C-alpha positions as a printed NumPy array, in Angstrom:
array([[  41.512, -279.577,   10.601],
       [  39.042, -277.006,   10.078],
       [  36.28 , -277.145,    7.172],
       [  34.894, -273.977,    6.096],
       [  31.101, -273.528,    6.49 ],
       [  29.291, -272.37 ,    3.38 ],
       [  28.429, -269.104,    5.126],
       [  31.142, -267.629,    7.471],
       [  29.773, -264.923,    9.531],
       [  31.465, -261.676,    9.117],
       [  31.003, -257.625,    8.199],
       [  29.956, -257.171,    4.794],
       [  32.882, -254.596,    4.576],
       [  35.26 , -257.489,    4.864],
       [  33.498, -259.293,    2.245],
       [  33.826, -256.641,    0.095],
       [  37.82 , -256.276,    0.826],
       [  37.777, -260.203,    0.217],
       [  36.595, -259.714,   -3.424],
       [  38.195, -256.527,   -4.343],
       [  41.674, -258.101,   -3.124],
       [  41.564, -261.077,   -5.007],
       [  39.914, -259.85 ,   -8.177],
       [  43.366, -257.415,   -8.282],
       [  41.235, -254.08 ,   -7.723],
       [  43.402, -251.841,   -5.8  ],
       [  42.409, -251.424,   -2.178],
       [  45.067, -248.828,   -0.51 ],
       [  48.658, -248.741,   -1.916],
       [  49.477, -251.991,   -0.157],
       [  46.728, -254.096,   -2.468],
       [  48.433, -254.985,   -5.661],
       [  47.052, -257.687,   -8.206],
       [  49.071, -261.014,   -7.949],
       [  50.976, -260.416,  -11.159],
       [  53.678, -259.642,  -12.322],
       [  56.052, -261.725,  -10.084],
       [  58.638, -258.868,  -10.819],
       [  57.832, -256.849,   -8.026],
       [  60.703, -255.913,   -5.867],
       [  59.868, -258.517,   -2.843],
       [  59.055, -261.253,   -5.202],
       [  62.605, -262.393,   -6.107],
       [  62.861, -265.481,   -8.457],
       [  64.38 , -268.681,   -6.85 ],
       [  66.56 , -269.324,   -9.865],
       [  68.245, -265.898,   -9.637],
       [  68.574, -266.466,   -5.475],
       [  70.477, -269.844,   -6.41 ],
       [  70.641, -271.834,   -2.942],
       [  68.636, -269.105,   -0.981],
       [  65.959, -269.813,    1.515],
       [  62.437, -268.755,    0.299],
       [  60.175, -267.221,    2.966],
       [  56.849, -266.374,    1.637],
       [  54.583, -263.629,    3.208],
       [  50.915, -263.548,    2.791],
       [  49.904, -260.924,    0.915],
       [  46.242, -260.619,    0.67 ],
       [  45.598, -257.872,    3.451],
       [  47.501, -256.272,    6.144],
       [  51.116, -255.138,    6.911],
       [  53.082, -257.703,    4.758],
       [  55.407, -255.015,    3.151],
       [  57.152, -254.57 ,    6.496],
       [  58.161, -258.614,    6.994],
       [  59.049, -258.667,    3.596],
       [  61.572, -255.997,    4.477],
       [  62.58 , -257.572,    7.253],
       [  63.058, -260.858,    5.416],
       [  65.301, -259.3  ,    2.83 ],
       [  67.903, -257.671,    5.432],
       [  68.541, -261.903,    6.176],
       [  71.629, -262.85 ,    3.987],
       [  70.693, -265.99 ,    1.828],
       [  67.064, -265.46 ,    2.282],
       [  64.49 , -264.491,   -0.527],
       [  61.11 , -262.875,    0.398],
       [  58.025, -263.751,   -1.731],
       [  54.796, -261.843,   -2.124],
       [  52.232, -264.992,   -1.723],
       [  48.63 , -264.317,   -3.096],
       [  48.152, -268.149,   -4.808],
       [  48.466, -271.67 ,   -4.257],
       [  51.367, -271.432,   -6.744],
       [  53.096, -268.651,   -4.947],
       [  52.927, -270.853,   -1.77 ],
       [  54.21 , -274.016,   -3.512],
       [  57.252, -271.857,   -4.269],
       [  58.688, -271.197,   -0.721],
       [  60.218, -272.81 ,    1.977],
       [  58.678, -271.058,    5.044],
       [  55.631, -268.84 ,    5.617],
       [  54.753, -265.601,    7.619],
       [  51.131, -264.978,    8.388],
       [  51.263, -261.047,    8.757],
       [  49.136, -258.922,   11.255],
       [  46.082, -257.084,    9.637],
       [  42.356, -257.563,   10.045],
       [  41.938, -261.653,   10.432],
       [  37.934, -261.842,    9.077],
       [  39.017, -259.943,    5.998],
       [  42.188, -262.14 ,    5.8  ],
       [  39.927, -265.098,    6.326],
       [  37.622, -264.191,    3.346],
       [  40.587, -263.421,    1.119],
       [  42.112, -266.684,    2.015],
       [  38.734, -268.365,    0.796],
       [  38.095, -266.439,   -2.411],
       [  41.829, -267.064,   -3.612],
       [  41.462, -270.614,   -3.074],
       [  44.03 , -270.739,   -0.591],
       [  42.303, -272.266,    2.551],
       [  43.322, -275.953,    1.374],
       [  46.61 , -275.264,    0.283],
       [  47.79 , -273.017,    3.685],
       [  46.195, -275.775,    6.082],
       [  48.337, -278.551,    3.83 ],
       [  51.72 , -276.122,    4.201],
       [  51.073, -275.509,    8.014],
       [  50.731, -279.548,    8.468],
       [  54.775, -279.63 ,    7.696],
       [  56.304, -276.37 ,    6.708],
       [  57.376, -273.69 ,    9.039],
       [  54.789, -270.767,    9.762],
       [  55.056, -267.854,   11.917],
       [  51.45 , -266.136,   12.565],
       [  51.882, -262.555,   13.787],
       [  48.801, -261.19 ,   15.591],
       [  46.097, -261.836,   13.169],
       [  48.368, -264.367,   11.844],
       [  47.992, -265.94 ,   15.088],
       [  44.371, -266.067,   15.314],
       [  44.465, -267.882,   11.727],
       [  46.587, -270.433,   13.278],
       [  44.779, -271.275,   16.024],
       [  42.606, -274.344,   16.33 ],
       [  39.771, -272.418,   18.232],
       [  38.901, -268.935,   19.066],
       [  37.292, -267.918,   22.566],
       [  34.265, -266.575,   22.324],
       [  34.045, -265.486,   18.634],
       [  32.273, -265.468,   15.565],
       [  33.082, -268.366,   13.164],
       [  35.653, -267.801,   10.581],
       [  38.031, -269.45 ,    7.952],
       [  40.848, -270.699,    9.767],
       [  44.019, -272.294,    8.835],
       [  44.603, -274.213,   12.057],
       [  47.196, -276.728,   13.304],
       [  48.239, -274.593,   16.631],
       [  46.929, -276.637,   19.474],
       [  45.773, -273.511,   21.202],
       [  42.682, -271.166,   21.911],
       [  43.167, -267.751,   21.258],
       [  41.13 , -264.454,   22.39 ],
       [  40.781, -261.671,   20.2  ],
       [  41.42 , -258.083,   21.233],
       [  42.682, -259.258,   24.644],
       [  44.073, -256.207,   25.655],
       [  41.071, -254.155,   24.788],
       [  40.325, -251.039,   22.487],
       [  43.059, -249.392,   20.523],
       [  43.612, -246.852,   23.067],
       [  45.297, -249.95 ,   25.157],
       [  47.659, -250.615,   22.428],
       [  51.109, -249.831,   23.342],
       [  54.851, -251.   ,   23.403],
       [  54.676, -253.478,   25.86 ],
       [  57.755, -255.648,   27.845],
       [  57.287, -259.57 ,   27.985],
       [  59.138, -261.933,   29.931],
       [  60.869, -264.787,   28.005],
       [  60.779, -268.395,   28.509],
       [  62.586, -271.808,   27.198],
       [  64.067, -271.375,   23.85 ],
       [  63.39 , -267.86 ,   23.491],
       [  65.018, -267.077,   26.478],
       [  67.906, -269.109,   25.242],
       [  68.142, -267.325,   22.106],
       [  68.055, -264.246,   23.51 ],
       [  65.144, -262.518,   21.372],
       [  63.639, -259.052,   22.335],
       [  61.762, -258.769,   25.64 ],
       [  59.478, -255.663,   24.375],
       [  57.077, -255.105,   21.238],
       [  54.111, -253.422,   20.205],
       [  50.883, -254.987,   20.761],
       [  48.381, -253.387,   18.413],
       [  44.704, -254.488,   19.115],
       [  46.454, -257.739,   20.375],
       [  45.357, -261.271,   20.934],
       [  46.316, -263.446,   23.878],
       [  46.716, -267.217,   24.211],
       [  43.904, -268.153,   26.269],
       [  44.575, -271.884,   26.414],
       [  47.324, -274.402,   25.486],
       [  46.91 , -277.496,   24.31 ],
       [  49.325, -280.573,   23.786],
       [  52.861, -279.853,   22.551],
       [  52.465, -276.016,   22.691],
       [  55.534, -274.52 ,   24.302],
       [  55.117, -270.918,   25.796],
       [  57.929, -268.681,   24.868],
       [  56.586, -265.382,   26.304],
       [  54.17 , -264.164,   28.703],
       [  53.172, -260.437,   30.171],
       [  55.205, -259.389,   33.256],
       [  52.7  , -261.113,   35.541],
       [  53.944, -264.623,   34.099],
       [  50.573, -266.073,   33.152],
       [  49.325, -264.558,   30.149],
       [  50.759, -266.117,   27.056],
       [  51.751, -263.905,   23.833],
       [  54.408, -266.469,   22.088],
       [  54.09 , -269.723,   21.672],
       [  55.691, -272.368,   19.454],
       [  54.538, -275.904,   18.53 ],
       [  57.149, -278.001,   16.51 ],
       [  57.063, -276.198,   12.671],
       [  54.637, -273.472,   13.992],
       [  55.358, -270.027,   15.777],
       [  52.496, -267.373,   16.752],
       [  53.214, -264.324,   18.312],
       [  50.414, -261.542,   19.558],
       [  52.869, -258.532,   19.039],
       [  54.539, -256.955,   16.124],
       [  58.427, -257.059,   16.229],
       [  58.751, -256.209,   12.3  ],
       [  57.885, -252.509,   13.542],
       [  60.131, -252.001,   16.354],
       [  63.725, -252.318,   14.647],
       [  63.629, -255.955,   15.803],
       [  64.793, -258.572,   13.767],
       [  65.424, -261.334,   16.829],
       [  61.987, -262.975,   16.504],
       [  62.316, -263.253,   12.839],
       [  66.01 , -264.87 ,   13.093],
       [  64.545, -267.014,   15.711],
       [  62.075, -268.343,   13.46 ],
       [  64.439, -268.941,   10.7  ],
       [  67.025, -270.583,   12.745],
       [  65.289, -272.331,   15.513],
       [  61.704, -272.989,   13.954],
       [  62.841, -273.83 ,   10.381],
       [  66.588, -274.735,   11.012],
       [  68.25 , -272.373,    8.787],
       [  71.994, -271.652,    9.4  ],
       [  71.862, -267.34 ,    9.385],
       [  74.626, -265.301,    8.193],
       [  74.717, -261.771,    9.415],
       [  71.527, -259.316,    8.583],
       [  71.764, -255.888,    7.222],
       [  71.524, -253.113,    9.532],
       [  68.069, -251.936,   10.387],
       [  67.08 , -248.998,    8.766],
       [  66.531, -245.796,   10.638],
       [  63.141, -246.065,   12.701],
       [  62.107, -242.607,   11.431],
       [  61.768, -243.843,    7.881],
       [  59.907, -247.167,    8.164],
       [  56.551, -247.781,    9.895],
       [  55.496, -246.361,   12.487],
       [  57.9  , -243.402,   11.648],
       [  59.252, -242.768,   15.023],
       [  61.755, -243.803,   17.822],
       [  60.741, -246.541,   20.151],
       [  58.661, -245.313,   23.171],
       [  59.516, -246.498,   26.666],
       [  57.91 , -250.043,   27.285],
       [  54.731, -249.974,   28.753],
       [  54.564, -246.436,   28.511],
       [  50.956, -244.587,   27.731],
       [  49.624, -244.973,   24.248],
       [  51.706, -242.633,   21.532],
       [  51.105, -241.564,   18.   ],
       [  53.232, -244.805,   16.738],
       [  50.588, -247.419,   17.858],
       [  47.833, -245.24 ,   16.175],
       [  50.084, -245.216,   12.982],
       [  51.118, -248.656,   13.2  ],
       [  47.35 , -249.953,   13.618],
       [  46.433, -248.107,   10.385],
       [  49.32 , -249.662,    8.635],
       [  47.736, -253.242,    9.455],
       [  44.597, -252.455,    8.262],
       [  45.849, -251.896,    4.759],
       [  42.865, -253.046,    2.386],
       [  40.671, -253.799,    5.445],
       [  38.319, -251.511,    7.511],
       [  39.145, -249.874,   10.878],
       [  36.124, -249.681,   13.228],
       [  38.004, -247.808,   16.108],
       [  38.208, -244.081,   14.421],
       [  36.196, -241.724,   16.425],
       [  37.174, -238.512,   14.609],
       [  38.177, -236.892,   11.168],
       [  41.978, -236.757,   11.774],
       [  42.233, -240.192,   12.952],
       [  40.293, -241.121,    9.347],
       [  42.875, -238.876,    7.554],
       [  45.854, -240.901,    9.242],
       [  43.774, -244.259,    8.302],
       [  43.461, -243.512,    4.854],
       [  46.709, -241.996,    4.261],
       [  47.949, -245.627,    5.216],
       [  45.718, -247.359,    2.785],
       [  42.773, -248.14 ,    5.084],
       [  39.107, -247.728,    4.6  ],
       [  38.203, -245.6  ,    8.131],
       [  34.559, -246.236,    9.663],
       [  33.546, -243.257,   12.403],
       [  31.749, -245.138,   15.044]])
């Protein structure tokens, strides 16, 4: 298990985001105070009866899209997780995409690191993009930060380059993912990649080259470099719920029209050149965080309308 050092190297902006998010100060439209629990996504377990509850860590990033996807699954309840008490109320957890350094600071400030580590030791957890980084036992050539850990893998940040290289990419499925028939394409937004796999880690998907792992599983832990929650694709969520968490699933609700949810446009052709969708999606995942790859006023406007802070460099 990782022990957080007293000083964690990170940008000052990320530390400010952490303090504001945990204290309940509004940072963008997605960062709401932890109370009340009567928010639309925080359905009570009593009202859900035998419902299986899936928490989504809601300190920073694109957690709303995951909650919407969770609530399309019959018999499954979505819960915003911001406190140890929230975490104790759920059966499984999703660590969403966003800014992993800011998320690490938020986790520490909210006294969530040890509870998350204990949860991930035995209960189902899916780490998506930044969430994959948080689940890793180690990071390649990276400054130290708070890690939940548990996944016997080394992750490389921003393995695909700058934001201009983000796109809707195709994958090659392997093992249990291929048997389950999950989607073979997804958005990669400033995505990490798996640099090394340790003992007990199953590779579920690679890039078409067959070498770069982009989805892995280890017992109760699932980690993906990509974002199926914004491509009209619930297949990876249902894989997590059924295969990883062992939940018997009923039929899901139809996905909403893709022009009405982030990134608000139809899917591009896999592996095509960068388009508006990935720019919009990147802003979504930085809600409550800081964008460091904004180069002009128009990009800053898009970022800030999505709830992120924009730094022109």
